[in-house]
C-alpha angles and dihedrals in degrees: 000000000000125000111249103176141348142189103084128118097210119357116208135170103018114194134177123216134167095339096317137099122223126184140161122245097206095180094040096047095233146119110222126202146145091210089119096043113268120063106257142164119230113210114235133193088207117032127210124221110194116029131199138172116233119225088264093056099257119139117233129183138196102240102229100211099026128068094238146086113239130208118210116243097181093266108037144358109266117195113278096166133010111222096175092112094058110015131080097175167171092184118220134177128355138202132183137201128226087263094061098253115139133207118199137179123248101195091189096208136057108234093178089059093049098251116159114260117261131166120284134207144214120247122206121210108193121215089248090058101255117137132209146153109267097190141341138215096053110153108229095329111215132154119029131198144161124236134172092044090303097310091113129048116203125202127189108227101202097191093047092045093228146099111243124205130213130184110237114219125211088263095051096255116142123227143150097055111203141157111264097178134002100214094188089058099040102038105015147283094283097053111116110170121230120160120017135189127197119218131167089263096051143288119307111218127198104212100190103196088027088069091216141105109216136193111210140175126193105313090340137103108217100178139324138206121215112225098192119217090347123101114228108220109173143343146200139180134229095224089260132064098306127099122190114209126185111221123196124210110204092192091237093302125121109266096251093050093045091053095044094048092041090236094132120111126191134203130183114233124197116224121195112218136185130208087255088068093251119142139187 
C-alpha cells in the first residue's frame, strides 16, 4: 500500500467523486479534500461522520453530533434533512441509492463519552425529504453499502463483529435480516468492522482492531491485506482498481486512550486491486 495523504486525526467516510477524494476528520473537526488541488483540511464548527454524493452531485454529511443531514455549500454544511423526530445520535456512516434515498446510522449512544452501549437503528431519508426509522436493534451500526444492484443493504455491526444484510423493498423498507459475513470467523477474533465498500468482486471491510482490510462475499473470505500496527478505519473505491483506506496510528496507546487524548494520527493509503480480488 502506498500513502496517498496524511494529516488527519481520525478519517471517516472517504468518498471519491470526479477525480477527488473527500473524507471527514471526526476527531480533528475538518473536512478533507484535494478537490481544489492540494490536499487540505477545511475547519468546521459542526463535523460530519458519514459522507455521500447525491445523484445531482451535491455532497451530504451525517452531522455526527447534530440530528440532521447537512449539504455542503463550499463553506459549511447547511441543513438538508432534519432527523430530530427520529434520531438520538451520534450519527455514523451513510449510503445512498441512485434515486436519492439515504440510509444513515443512528448509533444511539456516545461511546467516546463513556455512555453505556445500547442498540442503534438505521434511519432512512427519502428523496422527497420524508424521514423514518428503517430498522431497529442494530448493535453499533457502522459501514453501509448496497449489493445485488441495490436489492440488499449491508450494515457493519461493529459490536457483533459481522456484516448484516437486509432486503430492500421498492418503498425502501428493510426486511429479512440475516448474517452476510461473520468477520470474527472469517478474519479473526479481533475483527470489528467499521467502514465498508461494495465492488463487483465483493465487499471490502476495514476491521479496525483486526488490523486487516478484508474482501468478503456472502459467508466467504476472498482475500485480506494485513495493515500491521495500523488500524483500518474506512475505505472507498474510485470505480476502477484503486481502493482508498484510512489507517489510524494509535502511537502505541490503547484505542480508547488514543482517541481521548487526541494522540491518534490517520493517513490515507492507496491499495491497488484486481478483479480476482488480489491486492497489494
